[in-house]
N, C-alpha and C positions, 0 to 999 in steps of 0.2 A: 719234650713231653710237656703237658700243661700243668699250670698251677690250679689248685682248687681252693677257693676261699669259701668257708662255710658260714653262712649268716644265721645268727640266732634271731629271736623274735624282735629284739630292740635294735639290731644292727642297721636295718634299712633307714632308721630315723637318725642314725649317727654317721651319715656320709658327709664328709667335708672335703674341701679343696685346699691346697696349699701351694706356695711357691717357695723354692729353696735356692738361694745363691750358692750355698755349699754344694748342693747336688749338681748345679750347673758347672761349678768349678771342676769337680772330679770328672764330669762327663766331657768337659772340654779337654782335659788332660787325656782322656781315653780316645777322643777323636784324633788327636795328634799321632797316635800309634795305630790307628785303624783307617787305612786308605779308603776302604769301601764306604766309610761314613762321611767322607770329606767333601763329596760333590756339592751339596748345598752351601757349604761353609768356606768355599775357596776365597771369596773376598776377605773374610775374617782371617783366614790362614795367612794370606799375603800381608795383612796389616800387622799380625803378631809374630811373624817369622823371626824378626830380629830379637824380640823379647824372649821367644821360646828357646832360641839357641843359648841364651844366658842361664837357663834353668836346667838343673839336673833332676829330671822327673823320673829317673829309672826306678827308685824305690817305690814310688806310687804305681808306676805302670807294671811293675812286677806283681802287684797285688790286683791286677785287672786282667784276669784270664779271658781268652776268647770265649770259652765255655766254662761254666761252673760258678763257684762262689766268689763274691767280693766281700771284704770285711764290712759287716753291718755297722760296727762301732765307728768306722772311719767316715762314713757319710750316712748317718741314720735318718729316718723320717724326720721332717722338720718339726720344730717345737710349736709352731702356730701357723696361722694362715700366711703370714708375711714376715718371718723372722729375719733379722739382719745377719749378715755374714759373721760378724764377731760373736753374736749370740750363739750361733750354731757351732762355731769353732770352739767356744768355751765349753759347750756340751761334749765335744769330742775329747777335749783335755780332761774333763771330769769323769770319763767313763770308768766303770768298775774294772780295776786291773785284772780281776779274775776272768773277765770276758775276753781280754785282748789276745793272750797267747793262743787259745784254741781257735779264735777267729782268724788270726794270722796263719796258723798252720793249715787250716782248712782251705784258705785261699791259695796259699803257695802249692798245696798238693794238686791243684787243678792245672798247673803248668808243669810239664815234665822237666825235672832238673832244677826247678826254682828253689825248693827248700834246701837243696844241697849247694846252691851257689853261694859265693861269698856274701852277697847282699842278703840272700835269704837267711843264712846263718846269723848274720848280724841282727836282722829284724827279730828272729826267734830267741836270740840269746838274752835280750833285755827288753821285754815287751813294754815296760813302763817308759823306758827311754825312747823306744820306737814310736810311742804315741806322740811324744813331744816333737820328735824329728819329723814325723809325717804331718803333724799339724802345721809346723812351720813351712813345709813344702806346699801344703794346701794354701796357706796364706800368700806365699810368693806367687803361686799360680793364679790365685784370685786377683792379686794386684796387677800382675803383668798381662794376663790373658782375658779376664772376664770383667773386672771392675770398669775399665774404660768403655765397655759396650753395655754395661748393665742397664742404663735407662732404656735402651732399645730392646734388650732382651726382656726386661721386666714388663714393658708395655705389651709385648706379644703374649707373654705368659698370663698377665692379668686380663687381657682381652679374651683369651681362651677360657679362663675361669668364669668371667662374666657371661660368656656365651653358654657354656655348659650349665651354669647355675640356672639360667633362664630355661634351658631345656629340661632340667630336672623339675623345675616348678611347673612347667607347662605339661609335661608328659609323664612324669614320675620316673622311678628308677629303671624300669624296663626300657624306656626310650633313651635315657641317658646312656646306659651301658651298651645299648645297641649301636650307639653312634660314636662312642669314644675310640674304638679301634676294631678292625675286622676280626681280630683274634678273640674278642670277648664273646662269651656265650653265657647267657643268664637263664637259669632254670628257676622261675619264680616259685613253682610248687615245692621244689626241694630246698630252695634258698641257697643255691650254689652258683657262684660265679666261676666259670672256667676261663682261664686266660692262657691261650696258646703261647708257648714260650720256646726259648732255645737253650735253656740252661738247666734242664733237669726237671724232675717232678717234685712238687711241693704241695702239701696239704696243710692248711691253717684254719682253725676255728677262730672266728672273730670274738666270740665269748663276750659280747656286749661292748667291745672297744670300738665298734664301728670300723669304717675304712677311710683312709686318706687317699684321695685321687690327686696326683701331682703331674701337671704337664711339664715337659722338658724340651728344651731347644735342641740340645746336642745328642739326645738319646736316639734320634731317628735312625733306622726304622723300627727299632725294637720296642718291646714292652718289658718292664722289669717288675718283679714282685719277689716273693721268697724271703721276706724279712721274718726272722724267727723271734721268739721271746728273748728278751723283754721288750723288743721294739714294736712300735705301733704297726698294725697291719696296713700296708701301703701298696698301691699300684702306681707305677710311673709310666706315662704314655706320651707319645710324640705330640707336641703342641700343634694346633691348627695354624696355617698361614706361613709355614716355614719357607715355602718357595719364594716368597717376596721379602724375607727377613732382611737381607743385605742389599736390597735394591734401594737406591737413593730415591727420595720422593721427587716426582716431576711436578712442574707447574700445572696445577689443576683447578685453580680458582677462577670461576667464570668472571669475565670482566664486568658484567652488569651487577653481579653480587658484590664485587669489590667497590663499585661506585655507590651501591646502596648502604653497605655496612662499614666501608672503609677497608683498605687492602689487608691490614693486619688482622682485623676481626674476621674478615672473610676467610683468610688463610687458616685461622684457628678452627673455624667451623668446618671447613672442607678437609682438614687434616684428621678429623675425628671419624675416620672410617671404621675404627674399632674403639671400644671403651678405653680410656687412657687417663692417667693422672697428669697433674700440672707439670711435674718435672720431666716426665717422658715426652710430653707434648712440646715443652720448651726446647728440649734437646733435638727433637725432630725438626722444629722450625728454626733453630738457631737463634732463639730469642731469650731474654731474661725471664725466669720463672715469675717474677713479680708482675711483669707486663702481661704475660699469658694469663695469669690468674685473674687480673682485672678484666680482661676481655671475656674470659670464661664466665665470670659473674654476670656481666651484662647480657651475654647470650642466653644464659640460664634464666635470667629475669624476663627476657623477651619470649620465653617459651620455646627457644630453639634447641636447648640442651636440657638434659636432666642429670642429676648427680646422685651418687650413693657411696657410702663409706665401705671400703674394703681394707681390713687391717688398719694400718696407720695412715692410709691414703684415702683421698676422695677420687673416684673415677667418674669421668664425664662421658656422656654419649649423646648423640643427636636424637631428638624427638622425631616423630613422623613429620612434623612441620619443618624441622631442621634438615631432615633428609630431603624433603621436597625442594626447598629453596637452594640447597647446595648441589643439586644435580647439574652436570655440564650443560644441559640444554636450557637452563634457566635464562640464558641470554639469546 
């Protein structure tokens, strides 16, 4: 059944995007237990297979039912547009203890027998201790499964945010919501966003809080909402470009362009097929960030790139001139 998000007069002006390493971590843990979600991620699964075997993720996965509620306190909407993992984990640790027990019980009730299992009883017996334990499991999962791939994941997520931010600026809220996901239905007259979902019916009035839109790599093919008070209204949707996420970059720098700009600078220009920050681009090219940063500055000064700040980072993308000269037929 669908989610219904009710917009007030000011809420369309308070739409923002966010990227969350904590959300990607819990979603990665979920993928390990969901074979139907693994198709796009097989290269990643092969890489992390050994590390995953060293982790006991059963307590986390017990709180991830196939259908129904997952604890909001454990992976809440992000604090800002680009919060660090440690910042988000600190927010989990600082959760109001009064919220934890009912949230755990609600999640466990969605899986038959979970609440009565030994692990379920342990989680419910001491909610405060469960928060500490679950937070440490999330940290271990982050370090083993997600952090080594985070530059690649963040680059894709930030490219999605840059793209949809432009679409919002160009066509307004109706165009944006019409493109984010096929399950979205926007009634502008009533101010209602209907999100087709798989986990029950949910109605939430935004009440001036606006809406956070968050792309996710590991959530595919689902859309998630349903965050209750006191959490920020949020919709999580599958990121664009997931099909090529784990594909290694091929040689694509035209020879003539390499002769004109130099091979490294030409590689930098051609690799920017999506907006990207210095660290992610350096990771993609296998070069030092300081070297990539210097080349980005030269390309920007030459009018081939433009840059804008997103959170703590600067994202670079090609200008129309940069696109034209980086095409394969330039030589």
